[in-house]
N, C-alpha and C positions, 0 to 999 in steps of 0.2 A: 772480503774487499777481493776484486779483481785486479791483476796483476799482469801485465804484460813486460817480460824479461826480454830485452835485444841486447843479443852478443852474438860475434860471430864464430864463438867457441860451442860447438853442439855440445860438450859435457856440461855447459851449466845446467841443461835441464836436469840430469841427474843429481850435481850438488844441490839445486834447490830442492828438488823434490826428496833427497835424504834430509837436509838440513830443519827443512819445516813440515816434515810428515805429519806431526802431531796438530800443526794450526790446518793443514791440509784435511785430514782425518776429521778434524772438528768443524770444517766449514769454516774457517775464521779466513783463510786467504785462499785463494784460486788463482793460480798461474797459467798463463799461456806465453809461449815463445815465439820468437822471431828470430832469425839468424841473420839479419841485414836490416839497414835503415830504410830500404826499399820494401822489404817484406811487411815490415812494421807498418809502413805509410798503407799499404793493402791491407793489413789486419784491421787497422784503425777504421779505414774506409767500409770495412764490410760489419767491423762493432763498435760503431762511434760511441755509442750510450754506454757499453759494457766496461772498457778500458778504463778504470779510476786513478790508476797510477802506474806509471811507466819507469822502468830500470833500466837504462840505457848505458852500454858501455861507448865510451869516445870514439876508440881506435878502431875503426872495422875497414874492411875493403868496401869500395865504393862510397855508397854514401855514409860518410862519418857520422858520430853520435851527435856532434855538436851542428850539422847541418840539417840532421832528423830534429833536433830540439828547436831549430830555428822554425822550421817547418810546421811542426806540432803546434807551437807557440802562436803563428800566424793563421792558423787553419782551423784549429779546433778550440773555438771561442767559449761555448757554451754546452757544457760546464767546461771549463779549461783543465786538460789535464793535469795532473801533477807528476813533475819528472825529476828524477834523481838519476844525475848522472853517476857512472863508475868508471874508475880508470886507472890502469897500472903506473900512469904517470901523474903524479899529483901535484904535479910542476904550476908555476902561478899563472901561466899563460892561459892552460887549458881551464884552470879553474876562474879567472877573470872572463875568459869568453863565455862559459858555461852560463855564470851569472848575467853577464848581460846579454845573452839570449833566452833568458828568463827560467833558468833551472831551478828548481826548488832545493835542491840540497845537491850535494857532491861528496862521494865516497872514494876511497883509493881501497884497489886490490893490493894483497888478498882481501875478500869483504870479511868483514867482523862481524858475523852473522846475528851474534847476541846484539850487537850495535843494530844493526839492519831491521831485525825484529821489532826491539824498543821503536826505532823511528817508525816502523810499519804502525806499529799499534797507537801511535800518536798522531797518525793523519787524520785530519779534520775533513770529513767529507761531506 
């Protein structure tokens, strides 16, 4: 499964590659990374049929993850990408907005990678 991780913290790449090294090695999960909402949209325009699932941080400089979510859900209809929002702030307002804009799931940081792996394995594509 192709997964695009969108986060302005560049160390997420190392973290995800370490936590999911077995799944990556077994070709169960395939990660790409974008470090801004704008970069994520560029990636999606180039790989529209590849990104099956998007994990996006909410709080990023420039385009926020919520704005990215709105644009993804408006622009990419077939197949609609699955978008899971990730934030350090698990407040009700971010949660409500994410759901309102079409988020498929909502996770808080620090990420529980066991829970995330379970959610990824249960995604129906």
